[in-house]
PDB file as gemmi writes it, atoms N, CA and C in Angstrom:
CRYST1    1.000    1.000    1.000  90.00  90.00  90.00 P 1                      
ATOM      1  N   THR A   1      18.761 -31.221  46.222  1.00  0.00           N  
ATOM      2  CA  THR A   1      18.487 -32.674  46.127  1.00  0.00           C  
ATOM      3  C   THR A   1      19.592 -33.271  45.219  1.00  0.00           C  
ATOM      4  N   PRO A   2      19.996 -34.411  45.423  1.00  0.00           N  
ATOM      5  CA  PRO A   2      21.070 -34.981  44.589  1.00  0.00           C  
ATOM      6  C   PRO A   2      20.722 -35.027  42.967  1.00  0.00           C  
ATOM      7  N   SER A   3      19.328 -35.145  42.653  1.00  0.00           N  
ATOM      8  CA  SER A   3      19.078 -35.112  41.268  1.00  0.00           C  
ATOM      9  C   SER A   3      19.398 -33.728  40.625  1.00  0.00           C  
ATOM     10  N   ALA A   4      19.452 -32.735  41.374  1.00  0.00           N  
ATOM     11  CA  ALA A   4      20.012 -31.482  40.739  1.00  0.00           C  
ATOM     12  C   ALA A   4      21.441 -31.387  40.421  1.00  0.00           C  
ATOM     13  N   VAL A   5      22.249 -32.435  40.928  1.00  0.00           N  
ATOM     14  CA  VAL A   5      23.489 -32.296  40.708  1.00  0.00           C  
ATOM     15  C   VAL A   5      24.059 -33.390  39.944  1.00  0.00           C  
ATOM     16  N   VAL A   6      23.395 -34.791  40.123  1.00  0.00           N  
ATOM     17  CA  VAL A   6      23.853 -35.939  39.305  1.00  0.00           C  
ATOM     18  C   VAL A   6      22.746 -36.558  38.554  1.00  0.00           C  
ATOM     19  N   LYS A   7      22.907 -37.305  37.560  1.00  0.00           N  
ATOM     20  CA  LYS A   7      21.873 -37.759  36.684  1.00  0.00           C  
ATOM     21  C   LYS A   7      21.333 -39.086  37.470  1.00  0.00           C  
ATOM     22  N   ASP A   8      21.945 -39.841  38.314  1.00  0.00           N  
ATOM     23  CA  ASP A   8      21.378 -40.921  38.834  1.00  0.00           C  
ATOM     24  C   ASP A   8      20.985 -40.838  40.275  1.00  0.00           C  
ATOM     25  N   GLY A   9      20.884 -39.527  40.967  1.00  0.00           N  
ATOM     26  CA  GLY A   9      20.378 -39.356  42.144  1.00  0.00           C  
ATOM     27  C   GLY A   9      21.243 -39.799  43.332  1.00  0.00           C  
ATOM     28  N   THR A  10      22.469 -40.020  43.161  1.00  0.00           N  
ATOM     29  CA  THR A  10      23.418 -40.478  44.194  1.00  0.00           C  
ATOM     30  C   THR A  10      24.305 -39.448  44.500  1.00  0.00           C  
ATOM     31  N   VAL A  11      25.045 -39.581  45.623  1.00  0.00           N  
ATOM     32  CA  VAL A  11      25.971 -38.628  46.066  1.00  0.00           C  
ATOM     33  C   VAL A  11      27.396 -39.394  46.521  1.00  0.00           C  
ATOM     34  N   GLY A  12      28.381 -38.814  46.507  1.00  0.00           N  
ATOM     35  CA  GLY A  12      29.593 -39.483  47.189  1.00  0.00           C  
ATOM     36  C   GLY A  12      29.919 -38.793  48.351  1.00  0.00           C  
ATOM     37  N   VAL A  13      30.241 -39.613  49.493  1.00  0.00           N  
ATOM     38  CA  VAL A  13      30.676 -38.999  50.659  1.00  0.00           C  
ATOM     39  C   VAL A  13      32.167 -39.413  50.832  1.00  0.00           C  
ATOM     40  N   ARG A  14      32.938 -38.381  51.216  1.00  0.00           N  
ATOM     41  CA  ARG A  14      34.317 -38.570  51.369  1.00  0.00           C  
ATOM     42  C   ARG A  14      34.744 -38.213  52.741  1.00  0.00           C  
ATOM     43  N   VAL A  15      35.694 -38.871  53.291  1.00  0.00           N  
ATOM     44  CA  VAL A  15      36.326 -38.562  54.513  1.00  0.00           C  
ATOM     45  C   VAL A  15      37.793 -38.376  54.266  1.00  0.00           C  
ATOM     46  N   PRO A  16      38.098 -37.231  54.290  1.00  0.00           N  
ATOM     47  CA  PRO A  16      39.646 -36.805  53.820  1.00  0.00           C  
ATOM     48  C   PRO A  16      40.539 -37.228  54.781  1.00  0.00           C  
ATOM     49  N   ASP A  17      41.717 -37.857  54.400  1.00  0.00           N  
ATOM     50  CA  ASP A  17      42.853 -38.157  55.149  1.00  0.00           C  
ATOM     51  C   ASP A  17      43.895 -36.857  55.197  1.00  0.00           C  
ATOM     52  N   ASN A  18      43.329 -35.819  55.549  1.00  0.00           N  
ATOM     53  CA  ASN A  18      44.120 -34.548  55.448  1.00  0.00           C  
ATOM     54  C   ASN A  18      43.760 -33.678  56.711  1.00  0.00           C  
ATOM     55  N   SER A  19      44.670 -33.395  57.506  1.00  0.00           N  
ATOM     56  CA  SER A  19      44.325 -32.772  58.854  1.00  0.00           C  
ATOM     57  C   SER A  19      43.745 -31.389  58.599  1.00  0.00           C  
ATOM     58  N   ALA A  20      44.227 -30.607  57.582  1.00  0.00           N  
ATOM     59  CA  ALA A  20      43.872 -29.250  57.345  1.00  0.00           C  
ATOM     60  C   ALA A  20      42.294 -29.208  56.793  1.00  0.00           C  
ATOM     61  N   THR A  21      41.966 -30.279  55.855  1.00  0.00           N  
ATOM     62  CA  THR A  21      40.710 -30.313  55.457  1.00  0.00           C  
ATOM     63  C   THR A  21      39.726 -30.679  56.563  1.00  0.00           C  
ATOM     64  N   ARG A  22      40.151 -31.742  57.282  1.00  0.00           N  
ATOM     65  CA  ARG A  22      39.211 -32.089  58.350  1.00  0.00           C  
ATOM     66  C   ARG A  22      38.994 -31.021  59.625  1.00  0.00           C  
ATOM     67  N   ALA A  23      39.985 -30.081  59.797  1.00  0.00           N  
ATOM     68  CA  ALA A  23      39.741 -29.031  60.642  1.00  0.00           C  
ATOM     69  C   ALA A  23      38.761 -27.961  60.078  1.00  0.00           C  
ATOM     70  N   VAL A  24      38.835 -27.731  58.598  1.00  0.00           N  
ATOM     71  CA  VAL A  24      37.725 -26.921  58.076  1.00  0.00           C  
ATOM     72  C   VAL A  24      36.452 -27.576  58.266  1.00  0.00           C  
ATOM     73  N   LEU A  25      36.236 -28.835  57.958  1.00  0.00           N  
ATOM     74  CA  LEU A  25      35.062 -29.576  58.026  1.00  0.00           C  
ATOM     75  C   LEU A  25      34.433 -29.603  59.474  1.00  0.00           C  
ATOM     76  N   GLU A  26      35.250 -29.756  60.443  1.00  0.00           N  
ATOM     77  CA  GLU A  26      34.848 -29.596  61.850  1.00  0.00           C  
ATOM     78  C   GLU A  26      34.152 -28.389  62.080  1.00  0.00           C  
ATOM     79  N   ARG A  27      34.507 -27.293  61.510  1.00  0.00           N  
ATOM     80  CA  ARG A  27      34.017 -25.978  61.809  1.00  0.00           C  
ATOM     81  C   ARG A  27      32.938 -25.646  60.812  1.00  0.00           C  
ATOM     82  N   SER A  28      32.814 -26.150  59.782  1.00  0.00           N  
ATOM     83  CA  SER A  28      31.860 -25.769  58.707  1.00  0.00           C  
ATOM     84  C   SER A  28      30.790 -26.767  58.619  1.00  0.00           C  
ATOM     85  N   GLY A  29      31.049 -27.990  58.943  1.00  0.00           N  
ATOM     86  CA  GLY A  29      30.108 -29.102  58.721  1.00  0.00           C  
ATOM     87  C   GLY A  29      30.398 -29.583  57.312  1.00  0.00           C  
ATOM     88  N   PRO A  30      29.471 -30.426  56.824  1.00  0.00           N  
ATOM     89  CA  PRO A  30      29.740 -31.143  55.449  1.00  0.00           C  
ATOM     90  C   PRO A  30      29.778 -30.048  54.292  1.00  0.00           C  
ATOM     91  N   VAL A  31      30.646 -30.303  53.329  1.00  0.00           N  
ATOM     92  CA  VAL A  31      30.799 -29.486  52.185  1.00  0.00           C  
ATOM     93  C   VAL A  31      30.395 -30.191  50.825  1.00  0.00           C  
ATOM     94  N   ALA A  32      29.653 -29.674  50.087  1.00  0.00           N  
ATOM     95  CA  ALA A  32      29.366 -30.262  48.644  1.00  0.00           C  
ATOM     96  C   ALA A  32      30.410 -29.687  47.762  1.00  0.00           C  
ATOM     97  N   ALA A  33      31.229 -30.425  47.144  1.00  0.00           N  
ATOM     98  CA  ALA A  33      32.331 -30.065  46.359  1.00  0.00           C  
ATOM     99  C   ALA A  33      32.742 -31.144  45.353  1.00  0.00           C  
ATOM    100  N   SER A  34      33.338 -30.735  44.294  1.00  0.00           N  
ATOM    101  CA  SER A  34      33.762 -31.674  43.214  1.00  0.00           C  
ATOM    102  C   SER A  34      35.250 -31.845  43.665  1.00  0.00           C  
ATOM    103  N   SER A  35      35.680 -32.741  42.918  1.00  0.00           N  
ATOM    104  CA  SER A  35      37.242 -33.075  42.940  1.00  0.00           C  
ATOM    105  C   SER A  35      38.097 -31.857  42.504  1.00  0.00           C  
ATOM    106  N   ALA A  36      39.412 -31.859  42.763  1.00  0.00           N  
ATOM    107  CA  ALA A  36      40.144 -30.698  42.209  1.00  0.00           C  
ATOM    108  C   ALA A  36      40.784 -31.011  40.903  1.00  0.00           C  
ATOM    109  N   ASN A  37      39.874 -31.493  39.965  1.00  0.00           N  
ATOM    110  CA  ASN A  37      40.239 -31.812  38.514  1.00  0.00           C  
ATOM    111  C   ASN A  37      39.053 -31.793  37.745  1.00  0.00           C  
ATOM    112  N   ARG A  38      39.395 -31.778  36.447  1.00  0.00           N  
ATOM    113  CA  ARG A  38      38.226 -31.793  35.423  1.00  0.00           C  
ATOM    114  C   ARG A  38      37.991 -33.297  35.228  1.00  0.00           C  
ATOM    115  N   SER A  39      36.876 -33.649  34.953  1.00  0.00           N  
ATOM    116  CA  SER A  39      36.323 -35.077  34.728  1.00  0.00           C  
ATOM    117  C   SER A  39      37.323 -35.697  33.835  1.00  0.00           C  
ATOM    118  N   GLY A  40      37.861 -36.885  34.124  1.00  0.00           N  
ATOM    119  CA  GLY A  40      38.564 -37.713  33.175  1.00  0.00           C  
ATOM    120  C   GLY A  40      40.156 -37.215  33.235  1.00  0.00           C  
ATOM    121  N   GLU A  41      40.416 -36.215  33.786  1.00  0.00           N  
ATOM    122  CA  GLU A  41      41.820 -35.576  33.778  1.00  0.00           C  
ATOM    123  C   GLU A  41      42.403 -35.936  35.092  1.00  0.00           C  
ATOM    124  N   ALA A  42      43.707 -35.906  35.150  1.00  0.00           N  
ATOM    125  CA  ALA A  42      44.619 -36.294  36.447  1.00  0.00           C  
ATOM    126  C   ALA A  42      44.256 -35.161  37.443  1.00  0.00           C  
ATOM    127  N   THR A  43      44.411 -35.357  38.788  1.00  0.00           N  
ATOM    128  CA  THR A  43      44.143 -34.525  39.792  1.00  0.00           C  
ATOM    129  C   THR A  43      45.617 -33.719  39.857  1.00  0.00           C  
ATOM    130  N   PRO A  44      45.548 -32.359  39.880  1.00  0.00           N  
ATOM    131  CA  PRO A  44      46.800 -31.632  40.103  1.00  0.00           C  
ATOM    132  C   PRO A  44      47.277 -31.872  41.664  1.00  0.00           C  
ATOM    133  N   ASP A  45      48.432 -31.655  41.824  1.00  0.00           N  
ATOM    134  CA  ASP A  45      48.967 -32.293  43.132  1.00  0.00           C  
ATOM    135  C   ASP A  45      49.593 -30.870  44.130  1.00  0.00           C  
ATOM    136  N   THR A  46      49.420 -29.670  43.373  1.00  0.00           N  
ATOM    137  CA  THR A  46      49.872 -28.525  44.226  1.00  0.00           C  
ATOM    138  C   THR A  46      48.775 -27.376  43.863  1.00  0.00           C  
ATOM    139  N   LEU A  47      48.820 -26.537  44.897  1.00  0.00           N  
ATOM    140  CA  LEU A  47      47.823 -25.457  44.810  1.00  0.00           C  
ATOM    141  C   LEU A  47      48.024 -24.690  43.602  1.00  0.00           C  
ATOM    142  N   ASP A  48      49.256 -24.303  43.088  1.00  0.00           N  
ATOM    143  CA  ASP A  48      49.446 -23.612  41.996  1.00  0.00           C  
ATOM    144  C   ASP A  48      48.878 -24.344  40.692  1.00  0.00           C  
ATOM    145  N   ALA A  49      48.984 -25.529  40.624  1.00  0.00           N  
ATOM    146  CA  ALA A  49      48.509 -26.340  39.533  1.00  0.00           C  
ATOM    147  C   ALA A  49      46.890 -26.245  39.471  1.00  0.00           C  
ATOM    148  N   ILE A  50      46.368 -26.448  40.627  1.00  0.00           N  
ATOM    149  CA  ILE A  50      44.949 -26.282  40.900  1.00  0.00           C  
ATOM    150  C   ILE A  50      44.331 -24.987  40.426  1.00  0.00           C  
ATOM    151  N   ARG A  51      45.180 -23.785  40.955  1.00  0.00           N  
ATOM    152  CA  ARG A  51      44.755 -22.288  40.662  1.00  0.00           C  
ATOM    153  C   ARG A  51      44.911 -22.181  39.050  1.00  0.00           C  
ATOM    154  N   ASP A  52      45.981 -22.866  38.438  1.00  0.00           N  
ATOM    155  CA  ASP A  52      45.947 -22.704  37.047  1.00  0.00           C  
ATOM    156  C   ASP A  52      44.915 -23.265  36.299  1.00  0.00           C  
ATOM    157  N   LEU A  53      44.339 -24.281  36.888  1.00  0.00           N  
ATOM    158  CA  LEU A  53      43.103 -25.047  36.191  1.00  0.00           C  
ATOM    159  C   LEU A  53      41.924 -24.318  36.340  1.00  0.00           C  
ATOM    160  N   PHE A  54      41.633 -23.855  37.574  1.00  0.00           N  
ATOM    161  CA  PHE A  54      40.238 -23.223  37.759  1.00  0.00           C  
ATOM    162  C   PHE A  54      40.414 -21.722  37.807  1.00  0.00           C  
ATOM    163  N   GLY A  55      41.501 -20.963  38.112  1.00  0.00           N  
ATOM    164  CA  GLY A  55      41.537 -19.590  38.058  1.00  0.00           C  
ATOM    165  C   GLY A  55      40.566 -19.023  39.051  1.00  0.00           C  
ATOM    166  N   ASP A  56      39.819 -17.885  38.428  1.00  0.00           N  
ATOM    167  CA  ASP A  56      38.860 -17.061  39.291  1.00  0.00           C  
ATOM    168  C   ASP A  56      37.558 -17.739  39.434  1.00  0.00           C  
ATOM    169  N   ALA A  57      37.370 -19.024  38.841  1.00  0.00           N  
ATOM    170  CA  ALA A  57      36.114 -19.873  39.109  1.00  0.00           C  
ATOM    171  C   ALA A  57      35.984 -20.287  40.699  1.00  0.00           C  
ATOM    172  N   ILE A  58      37.158 -20.237  41.278  1.00  0.00           N  
ATOM    173  CA  ILE A  58      36.981 -20.702  42.756  1.00  0.00           C  
ATOM    174  C   ILE A  58      37.306 -19.435  43.592  1.00  0.00           C  
ATOM    175  N   ALA A  59      36.482 -19.151  44.530  1.00  0.00           N  
ATOM    176  CA  ALA A  59      36.633 -17.882  45.393  1.00  0.00           C  
ATOM    177  C   ALA A  59      37.724 -18.058  46.311  1.00  0.00           C  
ATOM    178  N   VAL A  60      37.826 -19.083  46.932  1.00  0.00           N  
ATOM    179  CA  VAL A  60      38.877 -19.162  47.972  1.00  0.00           C  
ATOM    180  C   VAL A  60      39.701 -20.567  47.734  1.00  0.00           C  
ATOM    181  N   TYR A  61      41.047 -20.449  47.772  1.00  0.00           N  
ATOM    182  CA  TYR A  61      41.894 -21.642  47.808  1.00  0.00           C  
ATOM    183  C   TYR A  61      42.771 -21.737  49.238  1.00  0.00           C  
ATOM    184  N   ILE A  62      42.637 -22.874  49.681  1.00  0.00           N  
ATOM    185  CA  ILE A  62      43.456 -23.085  50.954  1.00  0.00           C  
ATOM    186  C   ILE A  62      44.613 -24.190  50.622  1.00  0.00           C  
ATOM    187  N   ASP A  63      45.770 -23.628  50.846  1.00  0.00           N  
ATOM    188  CA  ASP A  63      46.965 -24.558  50.639  1.00  0.00           C  
ATOM    189  C   ASP A  63      47.261 -25.436  51.781  1.00  0.00           C  
ATOM    190  N   GLY A  64      47.004 -26.685  51.500  1.00  0.00           N  
ATOM    191  CA  GLY A  64      47.208 -27.824  52.453  1.00  0.00           C  
ATOM    192  C   GLY A  64      48.396 -28.491  52.176  1.00  0.00           C  
ATOM    193  N   GLY A  65      49.221 -27.939  51.246  1.00  0.00           N  
ATOM    194  CA  GLY A  65      50.437 -28.724  50.865  1.00  0.00           C  
ATOM    195  C   GLY A  65      50.265 -29.622  49.695  1.00  0.00           C  
ATOM    196  N   THR A  66      51.379 -30.226  49.246  1.00  0.00           N  
ATOM    197  CA  THR A  66      51.412 -31.073  48.062  1.00  0.00           C  
ATOM    198  C   THR A  66      50.719 -32.412  48.465  1.00  0.00           C  
ATOM    199  N   ILE A  67      49.747 -32.851  47.457  1.00  0.00           N  
ATOM    200  CA  ILE A  67      49.097 -33.931  47.700  1.00  0.00           C  
ATOM    201  C   ILE A  67      50.023 -35.177  47.392  1.00  0.00           C  
ATOM    202  N   VAL A  68      50.064 -36.172  48.188  1.00  0.00           N  
ATOM    203  CA  VAL A  68      50.864 -37.338  48.132  1.00  0.00           C  
ATOM    204  C   VAL A  68      50.054 -38.477  48.142  1.00  0.00           C  
ATOM    205  N   GLY A  69      50.285 -39.434  47.224  1.00  0.00           N  
ATOM    206  CA  GLY A  69      49.446 -40.638  47.307  1.00  0.00           C  
ATOM    207  C   GLY A  69      48.541 -40.887  46.199  1.00  0.00           C  
ATOM    208  N   THR A  70      47.699 -41.802  46.214  1.00  0.00           N  
ATOM    209  CA  THR A  70      46.825 -42.187  45.201  1.00  0.00           C  
ATOM    210  C   THR A  70      45.409 -41.568  45.514  1.00  0.00           C  
ATOM    211  N   GLY A  71      44.632 -41.496  44.501  1.00  0.00           N  
ATOM    212  CA  GLY A  71      43.220 -41.072  44.568  1.00  0.00           C  
ATOM    213  C   GLY A  71      42.470 -41.903  45.458  1.00  0.00           C  
ATOM    214  N   SER A  72      41.287 -41.356  45.852  1.00  0.00           N  
ATOM    215  CA  SER A  72      40.448 -42.258  46.983  1.00  0.00           C  
ATOM    216  C   SER A  72      39.867 -43.370  46.409  1.00  0.00           C  
ATOM    217  N   THR A  73      39.652 -44.469  47.315  1.00  0.00           N  
ATOM    218  CA  THR A  73      38.976 -45.518  46.861  1.00  0.00           C  
ATOM    219  C   THR A  73      37.504 -45.113  46.638  1.00  0.00           C  
ATOM    220  N   VAL A  74      36.806 -45.519  45.675  1.00  0.00           N  
ATOM    221  CA  VAL A  74      35.477 -45.151  45.364  1.00  0.00           C  
ATOM    222  C   VAL A  74      34.549 -46.511  45.236  1.00  0.00           C  
ATOM    223  N   ILE A  75      33.664 -46.514  46.241  1.00  0.00           N  
ATOM    224  CA  ILE A  75      32.795 -47.821  46.235  1.00  0.00           C  
ATOM    225  C   ILE A  75      31.312 -47.360  46.146  1.00  0.00           C  
ATOM    226  N   ASP A  76      30.655 -48.099  45.190  1.00  0.00           N  
ATOM    227  CA  ASP A  76      29.231 -47.919  45.135  1.00  0.00           C  
ATOM    228  C   ASP A  76      28.473 -48.849  46.188  1.00  0.00           C  
ATOM    229  N   MET A  77      27.805 -47.994  47.023  1.00  0.00           N  
ATOM    230  CA  MET A  77      27.201 -48.777  48.182  1.00  0.00           C  
ATOM    231  C   MET A  77      25.531 -48.684  47.931  1.00  0.00           C  
ATOM    232  N   THR A  78      25.175 -48.605  46.698  1.00  0.00           N  
ATOM    233  CA  THR A  78      23.741 -48.369  46.590  1.00  0.00           C  
ATOM    234  C   THR A  78      22.895 -49.810  46.447  1.00  0.00           C  
ATOM    235  N   SER A  79      23.603 -50.855  46.419  1.00  0.00           N  
ATOM    236  CA  SER A  79      22.916 -52.067  46.356  1.00  0.00           C  
ATOM    237  C   SER A  79      23.616 -52.997  47.571  1.00  0.00           C  
ATOM    238  N   ASP A  80      23.001 -54.276  47.624  1.00  0.00           N  
ATOM    239  CA  ASP A  80      23.351 -55.096  48.715  1.00  0.00           C  
ATOM    240  C   ASP A  80      24.994 -55.429  48.743  1.00  0.00           C  
ATOM    241  N   GLU A  81      25.463 -55.515  47.592  1.00  0.00           N  
ATOM    242  CA  GLU A  81      26.901 -55.960  47.317  1.00  0.00           C  
ATOM    243  C   GLU A  81      27.615 -54.602  46.901  1.00  0.00           C  
ATOM    244  N   PRO A  82      28.677 -54.154  47.845  1.00  0.00           N  
ATOM    245  CA  PRO A  82      29.501 -52.938  47.390  1.00  0.00           C  
ATOM    246  C   PRO A  82      30.248 -53.372  46.087  1.00  0.00           C  
ATOM    247  N   ARG A  83      30.287 -52.239  45.250  1.00  0.00           N  
ATOM    248  CA  ARG A  83      31.081 -52.454  43.979  1.00  0.00           C  
ATOM    249  C   ARG A  83      32.187 -51.426  43.848  1.00  0.00           C  
ATOM    250  N   LEU A  84      33.276 -51.852  43.450  1.00  0.00           N  
ATOM    251  CA  LEU A  84      34.485 -51.151  43.307  1.00  0.00           C  
ATOM    252  C   LEU A  84      34.427 -50.153  42.034  1.00  0.00           C  
ATOM    253  N   LEU A  85      34.392 -48.879  42.131  1.00  0.00           N  
ATOM    254  CA  LEU A  85      34.338 -47.968  41.078  1.00  0.00           C  
ATOM    255  C   LEU A  85      35.818 -47.521  40.725  1.00  0.00           C  
ATOM    256  N   ARG A  86      36.669 -47.362  41.765  1.00  0.00           N  
ATOM    257  CA  ARG A  86      37.979 -46.828  41.577  1.00  0.00           C  
ATOM    258  C   ARG A  86      38.783 -47.439  42.735  1.00  0.00           C  
ATOM    259  N   GLU A  87      39.919 -48.053  42.335  1.00  0.00           N  
ATOM    260  CA  GLU A  87      40.903 -48.695  43.274  1.00  0.00           C  
ATOM    261  C   GLU A  87      41.693 -47.452  43.954  1.00  0.00           C  
ATOM    262  N   GLY A  88      41.918 -47.430  45.300  1.00  0.00           N  
ATOM    263  CA  GLY A  88      42.477 -46.443  45.870  1.00  0.00           C  
ATOM    264  C   GLY A  88      43.348 -47.080  47.023  1.00  0.00           C  
ATOM    265  N   PRO A  89      43.764 -46.362  48.063  1.00  0.00           N  
ATOM    266  CA  PRO A  89      44.418 -47.149  49.284  1.00  0.00           C  
ATOM    267  C   PRO A  89      43.556 -47.886  50.032  1.00  0.00           C  
ATOM    268  N   ILE A  90      42.332 -48.003  50.081  1.00  0.00           N  
ATOM    269  CA  ILE A  90      41.571 -48.891  50.793  1.00  0.00           C  
ATOM    270  C   ILE A  90      40.933 -49.914  49.857  1.00  0.00           C  
ATOM    271  N   SER A  91      41.295 -51.122  50.257  1.00  0.00           N  
ATOM    272  CA  SER A  91      40.833 -52.343  49.323  1.00  0.00           C  
ATOM    273  C   SER A  91      39.090 -52.557  49.584  1.00  0.00           C  
ATOM    274  N   LEU A  92      38.633 -53.124  48.361  1.00  0.00           N  
ATOM    275  CA  LEU A  92      37.518 -53.476  48.506  1.00  0.00           C  
ATOM    276  C   LEU A  92      36.955 -54.427  49.617  1.00  0.00           C  
ATOM    277  N   ASP A  93      37.923 -55.448  49.698  1.00  0.00           N  
ATOM    278  CA  ASP A  93      37.777 -56.396  50.831  1.00  0.00           C  
ATOM    279  C   ASP A  93      37.675 -55.722  52.255  1.00  0.00           C  
ATOM    280  N   ARG A  94      38.543 -54.689  52.359  1.00  0.00           N  
ATOM    281  CA  ARG A  94      38.451 -53.930  53.606  1.00  0.00           C  
ATOM    282  C   ARG A  94      37.052 -53.076  53.814  1.00  0.00           C  
ATOM    283  N   VAL A  95      36.648 -52.656  52.728  1.00  0.00           N  
ATOM    284  CA  VAL A  95      35.238 -51.947  52.780  1.00  0.00           C  
ATOM    285  C   VAL A  95      34.397 -52.873  53.050  1.00  0.00           C  
ATOM    286  N   LYS A  96      34.263 -54.015  52.495  1.00  0.00           N  
ATOM    287  CA  LYS A  96      33.301 -55.055  52.739  1.00  0.00           C  
ATOM    288  C   LYS A  96      33.310 -55.614  54.183  1.00  0.00           C  
ATOM    289  N   SER A  97      34.610 -55.625  54.686  1.00  0.00           N  
ATOM    290  CA  SER A  97      34.640 -56.328  56.231  1.00  0.00           C  
ATOM    291  C   SER A  97      34.059 -55.273  56.940  1.00  0.00           C  
ATOM    292  N   VAL A  98      34.267 -53.893  56.824  1.00  0.00           N  
ATOM    293  CA  VAL A  98      33.847 -52.965  57.731  1.00  0.00           C  
ATOM    294  C   VAL A  98      32.359 -52.785  57.572  1.00  0.00           C  
ATOM    295  N   SER A  99      31.868 -52.794  56.337  1.00  0.00           N  
ATOM    296  CA  SER A  99      30.384 -52.626  56.202  1.00  0.00           C  
ATOM    297  C   SER A  99      29.553 -53.857  56.733  1.00  0.00           C  
ATOM    298  N   ALA A 100      30.363 -55.043  56.740  1.00  0.00           N  
ATOM    299  CA  ALA A 100      29.511 -56.266  57.171  1.00  0.00           C  
ATOM    300  C   ALA A 100      29.513 -56.044  58.625  1.00  0.00           C  
ATOM    301  N   GLU A 101      30.517 -55.591  59.282  1.00  0.00           N  
ATOM    302  CA  GLU A 101      30.651 -55.457  60.847  1.00  0.00           C  
ATOM    303  C   GLU A 101      29.644 -54.364  61.299  1.00  0.00           C  
ATOM    304  N   SER A 102      29.313 -53.372  60.349  1.00  0.00           N  
ATOM    305  CA  SER A 102      28.420 -52.260  60.918  1.00  0.00           C  
ATOM    306  C   SER A 102      27.038 -52.622  60.779  1.00  0.00           C  
ATOM    307  N   ILE A 103      26.648 -53.652  59.947  1.00  0.00           N  
ATOM    308  CA  ILE A 103      25.159 -54.037  59.713  1.00  0.00           C  
ATOM    309  C   ILE A 103      24.561 -54.740  60.899  1.00  0.00           C  
TER     310      ILE A 103                                                      
END                                                                             
């Protein structure tokens, strides 16, 4: 249950813009995972940097190449009005327009 993982009982859902990651997810189904960084720290952009950070705590590393771009847009969708938690490549206005279309 989410309460076993987070204090407020919510989970984040991510749809990666990375073909290697999407290919793994198509075969495996959803994966519960944290970001490739420690909370509050910058995200490493190479496999070597991620391996240096986590070492043997990670059983398998998959090299999908160097990460280019900004971090994901993070939106809180737990209330009637979407709330921006972190600005990324998709604007809050775009999220609002898509969520309004799907309701």
